[in-house]
N, C-alpha and C positions, 0 to 999 in steps of 0.2 A: 444448717442455714436457717431453719426456722427458729432455732434457739437464739441465734444471733439477732435475727429480726425482732424477736420478742424483747430481748435485752435492750436493743436500740430504742424500742418504743417506750419501754419502761424508763429508760434514762431521760428521754425527752419529756416525758410526763413529770418526772421529778424536777427537771430544769424549769419547766413552765410553772410548776407549783411554787418553786423557789422565787421565780420572777414575780409572780402574783403576790407572794408573801412580802417581798421587798417593797413592792409598790404600795401595799397596804400599810406597812410600817412607815414608809415615807409620808404617806397621807396623814397618819396619825400624829407624826412628829410635826407636820405643818399645822395641823389643827391645835396642838399643844402650844406651839409657838404663838399662834394668834391669840390663844386665850390667856397666856401669861403676859401681863403688861410689863413693860420695861421698868425696872426699879429705879426710882429717882433718888435724889439726894435725901439722906435720912435726916429729917428735921428733929432737933432737939428743943425741948421746952425750956430754954434758957435765953437770956438776953432779949433785945427787942424782937417782938413778934412780927411776922409778915403782916404788912398793913400799917405798922407803927413808923413814926419818923426815926430815921437813923440818927445816932449821936453825931454831932458835928465836931470835927477835930481838926486843928491846924497842926500839921506835921512837916517833917523834912525827910526826904529819901536819902539813900546812902551817899548820893552825890551832892547833897546840900540843897537840892531844889525843893521849893515850897510846895506842899500838897495839902489840899483840903478834902477831907473825907465827910460824906453825908450832906454836903450843901447842895441845894437845887442848882441845876445848870443845864446846859444843852445836851449832855450825855449821861448815860447810866455808868455805874462803877461796879465792877466785880472785885471784891476784896478776897484774895486767896490767902488764907492763913496757913503757914508752912513752917518747916524747920530743916536746915541742911542735913540733919541726922535722920530724917524721916524717909525711908525708902519709897513709900508710895508717893510722897510729895515730889521726889526726884523723877518718878516715872511719869508724873503728870505734866512736868514742865514743857516737854516737846508738845504735848497736847494743847496746853495753854497757848503756845506760839502759833499752833495751827488755828485755834479758835480766834486768836487775835487777828489773823489774817482773814478769817471768814465773817467775823462779827465786829471788827474794828470800826466800822462806819458809825456805830451807835454806842458802843461800850468801851470804857477804859479799864484794863486789868491792872490791879495794884497787888504786888506781893507784899505780905506782912508777916513779921516774926518779932522775936525779942532776943536779947542776949548781947554778947560782946561784939563790938563793931569789926575788929580785925577778922574774926571767924567768918562773919557774914559777908564782908567785903571780898575775902578770898574766894568764898563760894560763889558770889555774884559774878566775879570775873571768870572763874573756871567754867561755870555753867553758861556763860555768855548770855546774861539776862539783862543786857543794857537797853533792850527795847521796853522793859517794864520799870515803873517806879518800884522801889523796894524800900520799905520803911521798917524801922525798928522801934517798936512802941508797946510797951507794957500796958499803957493806958488804952490803946486801941483794942487789944485782946480782952481786957477787962470790960470795956464798954460793951462788947458783944458777948461776953462771958464764954469765951472759947476754952474748952477743956480737953478737946481731942482734935487730932490733925489727921489728914488735911481737911480743912473746913472752908467753905465759901459762903460769902454773903453778897447778894445782888441788890443794889440800891438804884432806884430808877431816877429820872431826870428831876423828879420833884423832891428828892431826898427821902423817899419812902422805901423801906425794906420790902422787896418783891419776891425774894426767894433766899433760902439758906439751908445749909445742912452739911453733914459729912459727905465727902466726895472721894470716890476711889477709881473713877473711870471717866472717859469722855461723855458717856451717856448720862452719868449723874451730874456732870457739870452743865451739860446742855439741857437737862431737865429743869434747871433754874430759869433758863431763858424761855423754855416752853411754858412753864408755869406763869411767867410774866406775860407772855403773849395771850395766854388763855384766861388770865385773870383769876387764877386759883393760887392757893397757898403753897401747894406742893403737887408732885406727881402722884403721890398716894391719894390725894383728895380726888383726883380725876380718874381713878381706876374704874369706877362704875360705868364710864362712858369714854373709853380710851381711844376711839378712832380719831378724834380730833388731835389729840396729843401725838399719836403715831404719824398723823399726816404732817404736823409741824416738824417733827423730828426728821421725817424723810426729806422734807424741804430743805432743812438745814444741812443734812448730809449731801444733798445734791449740790448746794452752794459750795461746800467744802471741796467736793470732787471737781467742781468746775474751776475753782481757784487753783487746785493742785494740778489740773490739766493745762 
């Protein structure tokens, strides 16, 4: 009987020790998460820099509608450079649709690529992208010196580049909006004091969740 009691006591001590260990590890993970800033879009030193005027171009989308890129106007523009053969680009399309719903009151999303019209038109219809202007323009890609995909450029209401970079996730796309809100060139520039950036990102996520609800 005494041996059974002792073994039970030892078992409970081990269980309590494991609980304390798990709690300690959870706390360390939380601290690590707070210290590691969210990675924003990776800015590349090519094309118009953040703060420069965007090149103004008169284009047409796949449906023949006139579209002007880079001109000053009442709304910002997010140019998303993509390809139908790019898996990451395809993964981001539903995210772009969600962002359009959450941020559509101030920004227009434009899909951009180059190549043969039939291929892109088939992709445009299959992916149900009719809510976006979709332009085929080698000139546009060369104007921003796009060399890797997916790539996004945010142009504000004054025709000024406010954010740009390689994007592989919702967080990296939204980092362009956050950088514009905070008046910085990129998320990386804001790493030294990231509390403001995190607060803006939390606010955007709350808006998305509210719209989804």
